[in-house]
N, C-alpha and C positions, 0 to 999 in steps of 0.2 A: 646780108646779115647785119644785125644790130646788137650792140650792147645796151640793154635796157634794165630797168629795175622791176619790170613787170613780173618776171618769174620770182624775184625775191619776195614779192608780196603774196604769193600763193600761200594760203593757210596761215597768214600772219596777222590777222585782225587783232589778236590778243597782244601781239608784239608792237602794234601801232607803228609799223614801218611807214616811211613817207609814201604817199599815194601818187605823187607826181612821177611820171616816167621820164627818165633821162635817156635820150637816144643818141647813139654815136654810130655813124655809118662806117662799116668796115669795107674798105675797097677790096676788089679782087686781088689775089696774090699774083705777082709777076711770074712768068713762066721761064724767064731767062736764067741760065745757070749763074750762080753766085761766084764772084771772083774775090781774091784777096783784097781786103780793105786796109788802107793805110791807118796805122794806129792813131794818127792825129785826127782822122775823121771819126773813127770808132769812139774815141775818148772825149769828143766834144760834149760839154755840159748839156743836159736836157732839162725837162720841166721838174724832175724829181731828183733828189740826191742819190748818188750811186750807193748801192748796197755791196760792200766790198769785204772780203776776207783776205788775210795774208799781208805780206810785206810789199809796200809800194815800190820797192826797188828789186822785186823778184825778176829774174830773167824771162819768165814766161807769164803772160797775162791770158787768162781764159775767161771769156764772156759767155754766159749761158742765157739764151732766151727760152723761157718755159711758160707753160700754161698750167694753172693749178688743177684743171680737170683732165689733163693729159695723162693717161696711164703709163705711157712710155717715160714721161718726166718723173712720175712717181717711182717707177722701176729704177731709173738711174739714181734717184735720191736714196733709195733703200739699199741698192746693191753696189753701186760704184762710188758714190760721193764720200761715204765714210773713209774708204781707203785712199781716195784722192786727197782728202783733207789731211789724213794722218801722214801720208807719204810725201806729199808735195806742198800743200798749203801751210801746214804747221811747221814745216822745216825751212820755210822762206824761199822755196823754189818757184812757187806759183802764187800769183795774185789772182783771186777769183772774184768775178763780178756777176751778180745775178740780176737779170732784167726781166721785167714783166712783159709777157706776150699772150694776153688772154684770148682764147679761142671762142669764148662765149661769155654771157653776162654773169654766170655763176663763178667762173674763174676770176672775172673782174672783181666780184664781191669779196672773194677770198683774198685777193691781192690788196684790196682796200683795207681789210681788217689787219693784214700784216703791216701795211704802211702806217696805219694808226697805232698799232702796238709798238712799232719800232721808231716812232717819231723822234724820240730822244735817246734811243738805245738800239743800235743795229743788232745786237745780240738777241734782243726780243723779236726783232723782225725775222731773223733766221730761225729762231726757235719755233715760231708759229708756222713758218713755211714748212719746216721739217715735220711738225705735228700734222699739219693739214695734208701733206703728201702721204704720210704713213697711215692716216685715217681716211684717205680719199674715198674708199669704198663705203664708208659709213655716211659721209655727208654729201657726196656728189650723186644724189638720187633724185627721184621725181619731185619730192617735196623736201628740199634740203635745209630750209631755214632752222627748224628746231635742233637738229644735230650740229649745225654750224654755230648756232648760238651757244650750245653747250660747250663746244670746243673753245669758243671765244671767251666764255666765262672762266674756263680753266686758265686762260692767258691773262686774266685780270679785268676783262670787260664786264660791265654791268649791262642790263638790258637797255638802259638809257644810252650808254656810250656806244653800244653795238649799233643801235638805230641811228645815232648821230653820225657815226663813221660811214655807214652805208648811204647817208644823205649828203655826204661831203662832196660837192661837185668839183672842188679844186683837186681833190685826190683822184677822183675818177678821170678828170681831164688830163692829169699828169700821167696816169697809167696809159691812157689812150695815146698820148704824145709819144711815149716810149715805144709803144707797139707800132704806131704809124711810121715813125722814123725807121724802125727796123724793116718794115715793108718797102718803103720808098727808097731809102738810102742803101740798105744792106741786102735787099732781096731775100729776106727771111721768108720762107714759105711753109715751114712746119716746125713742130716742137718735139723734142728739144733740138735747138740748133746751137752749136758752139763756134766761137771764134778763138782759135789758138794762135796767139801773136798775129791776129788779123786774117788767118786762113779759116774759111767757113767749113764746118764739118757737121752735117746733120745726123741725127739719130742718137738713141740711148746707148752710148758707148760703154764697153766694159773697161775695167781698170787696165787691162793689158793693151787695149786699143788706145786708151788715153796715154799710157806710158810710151807707146810708139810715136805719138805726136809730140810729147813733152821732152823726152830724153835727148833727142838730137840737139835741142837748144841748150842743154846742160853740159855737153861735152866740151872740153877745152877751156 
């Protein structure tokens, strides 16, 4: 499997997207079971700045690895995350970190746009991530560029800045570095995958399932 820009260029002559194809080889997923990861290893700096919500001193840190084209990730974002934010993140109990794990080149493109939007303001990053998840059915289709461009324009992109973002090799390399590290170091095999104080938990969890993982760290 490869992350390329070839699919981005379908039906995009009018958009003048870059014609060069950027290829990144995706290694096969490991099949061994994931184990708890020391927080010092999980929190080592990577190629891109962390996208974080919540109090840095919160007793619980949740890391989510997600793909923008993953329907389970979108379901979690729509059904669980609002209550997680209200109940735990906004109250200082949870520090939440969102990390990119694109499963295909379209997901990589969406992440690139979010990174460009949030370069100087993490709130804009999270706002675009939320919008893209909520409108996933509209833009994650066979010819995705026109609706993706329309959503990007609502977030403040012009056609020119949209094209420039998708041509930014440094951003794409950074996203791939985050994904590669998750595969190699943390044995992430699917999306969404969460790490709750270092313990890996795959799947689109409900708020009740999240509470069962979080609350024991809050007692006492």
